[in-house]
N, C-alpha and C positions, 0 to 999 in steps of 0.2 A: 505494501499500499505506500503510496506517496505522500510525502509530507505536504502539509497545508503551505499554499503561498501565503508570502506576505501581503500582498497585494488585495486579497478578498477579506471585507471586513466581517467581523464577528458583530451579528446581531447584537443591539443594544435597548435597554429599556430604563425609563425615568427611576431615580432611586427615591422614593417618596417625594418629600419636598426639598430634598439638597439641590436640585438643580442639575444633577450629574446624571448624563446617559450612561450607564453600566453596562459593560460585557456581560452576556447571558452566562458564562464561565470565567470566573475570577482566581487569583491563584491563593491557595489556602496555606497557612504557616507549618503547616504537617509536612510529610513525606521528607525529603532529603534537606529540607529547611528546620525540620524538628532535629537536628542532630548536633553534635558538636566537631569540629576538626573537619569539616568535608566544603571549605570554603569553595574551591574551583568548581565542584559539582553542585553547590547551590546556585553559586551565583551563575553559571550556564543555565540552569534551570529556569531563574529570573529573568534573565535576558532573552531567552526564547519565549517566554510569555509576552514581554515586551514588545519584540521585534515580530510577532504575529496578532499584536494590535490589543492584548489583556489590558484594561485600564482600573481594574481593582485590584489590590493587593493587600492579605491579612496578615498579620501577627499578632505576638504578643509576649509578655515578659516570661511566660511560664512555656514559650517553646523553644528553650535550649537556646542555641546561637542564631535562631532566625533575624534576629533584629541586627545582628552583625552582618549578617549575610547581605541584608538587604542594605545596610548603609554601606558596605563596600561595593555593591553593584549599582545603585541608583545613580549616583554621581549627577550629573547633569541631566538624566532621566526623569529625575523626581518628580518633574511638571508633567510627566504623559502619566502619573497615576494617583488614584485617589487612594491613599494610604490611611490603614484603618490599624488600630490597636486596642488594648484594653488596660484595664487595673481590675487586678482582684483583692485588692485591699479594700476594706469597707470605711475606713476613715478619710476624713479630708487631708491631714497632713501626709499620712502614709501614700496616699494618692498622687500629690503632688509633687512628692519625690521620685515615684515609681515614672512619672510624668518626664520629670528633669533628666532620670537616666535613659527612659525611653529614646527622646529627642536626642541626646548625645549618642545612641548606639545606632541610632536610623541616619545619623549626621542631616538632620533635619530642623528645620527651626518651628515646624507646625505638623500636626496631624490632620488630616481632613477628615477623620472619626476619631473618637476617643468613648469606648464601650465600658460599663459595667460587666465584669468578666463571670460567666457562669453563676447566675443566680438561681441558689435552690433552696431557699427558705424565706417566712415571712419574717422571722428574726430577722436574718439578712438584712431586708428591706429596712425594718426599725431601725436597725443601725447606721444603713446607708444615708436615710432620711432625717435622722438625729442631727441637734445642733453642731456636732462636729463630724459629720458621716461625709461620705465620699461623695454625695451630691454637689456639695460645696465646692469640690474641688474640680468636678466637671463645669460648672457654670462659672466660675473663676477664670479656668482656663480658657474658656470660649470668650470670655469678656477681654480677656489680656490678647486673643487672636493667636494663642498656642496650639487652640485645637478648633475646628470650623464646626462642626457637628456633633451631637452626642446621641449614644444607641447604649443597647442592653443586650446581654446574650445568654442564652439558657437550654441546657439539653435535658432538664428533669421533670419539671413540674411546671405544665403551665399555668395554672393559677398564681403561682409567682408570677411570671410574666405580666400576667392579665391585671395583678394589682399593681405592680411597678408601672404600668402604663397609666392608670387611674390616676396614680401619684403625682406623674411629670409627663410632661410633653417630650418623648422622645422622637428623635429624627429617624432611628433605624431600627430594628430587631434581629438579631443574629439566632437563629432559631435550628434545632436539630428537625430535619424533613427529609423522609425516604418513603421508599414502598411498604414499610411495616409498620410507618407512624400511626396508623389508623387501628391497629390491635391494641395499643395500651397508651394512655397517657396524649391523647393525639393532639398534637400542636396545628395539625391543619384545621380541626375542625372547631378548636376554642379560639385562639390568640391570630390567627389569619382573619377572619372576619373583623375581629376589633381593631388590626391594624389597618385593615382598609378602611373603616369607617372614621378613622383618625388622620389616612394619610401617611401613616409612619412605613416606610421602606422597610422590605421582608429582603433578608439575605439568608438564603438555605445553606446547611452545611450538614455532615454526616451522611450525607447523598448517597454512598456507598456502604456504610455502616462498617467503616474502616476495612472495607472489603468483604464482609460477610456476606453480601447482597448479591457481590459480582464475581467472586473466586468461583473456583472448580464445585460444581453441584451448587450454585447460588440460584438466585430466583430470576435472575435479570442479569442482561449485558449492561456494561456502563454507560453506554449511549440511552439503552431503555429506561436505566434509573435517573439518569440526568433529564430526560425528556418527562419522566412523570412530575419531579418536583417543579420543575420549570412550567408546567402547565397547570399547578395548582394557583388559583387567584390569588394576585395581588404579590407573588415572587418575583423580584427584580432579577436576582441572579442565585449562583450557588458558588460557594468558596470550596475548591478540591486542591488538595495538597499533591505534590508529584514528586515525586523519585528521580524522574529523568526528563531530559528533553523530550524524549519520544512518548511520555506520557502528557505532556503539556500538549503535543500536536494532537494525540487522540482525543482529548477533551476541547480544544479548539475545532476539531473536525465534528464532533458530536454537538458542538454550540451553533454551528454555521449550518449543520442540517438538522436543527430540532425542527420537529412537527408537533404543534400541541395535540395531545390526547383529547379523543372526545369526551370523556366524563372519566374524572379522577375525584 
């Protein structure tokens, strides 16, 4: 199978109210990016994604050397992408320290999107929205121009994300979505309709369920898994971690050939 050409654009969708037209496939912080000591391989993956027109890149402090790889790779290509990172600290002060370190490692003066990472419980939300909670770090950083937009992420409990969106007008939501979602604590059937009502941009993750859905004996092919999530109402893009430039090319090809499923 031939490699995708650089000249063919990847389809885009609006990312909520951000004004950014995001490519259907976005580069996640997993795969080779969630390693240490693989600078050359990681930079090759990042450059291949940008060469093919991917315009959204995801990272987080939790993802090993991912931020350092991006910092080394982007250089004057920083303006080509919408760069997203996260804070897992629930306090204002701790989150601001994380932001300082993130900007240093990414070698940039701002993030396009800063997200509360992996919200799991209502007690976490109470801490985040307390007088010294992380929500104040997000709003202060936005006022200072060090981040442009604010988001939240979740893998486990849709009710927690639903409540977080009730408490604050987030710009985006990064949420686990795949073909198995409807069978347990479905995000698609709960938070996606609420996000649509609010105009919140939706970014899908865990599309392949860490390979469990698309590996040997899996339920579907990678392209079918991507098509399913991109067919869900309100989803703007999917982030997928890649181990090699060839995996980037396969995901770009699937995004370019995306065909909406009639019923999901």
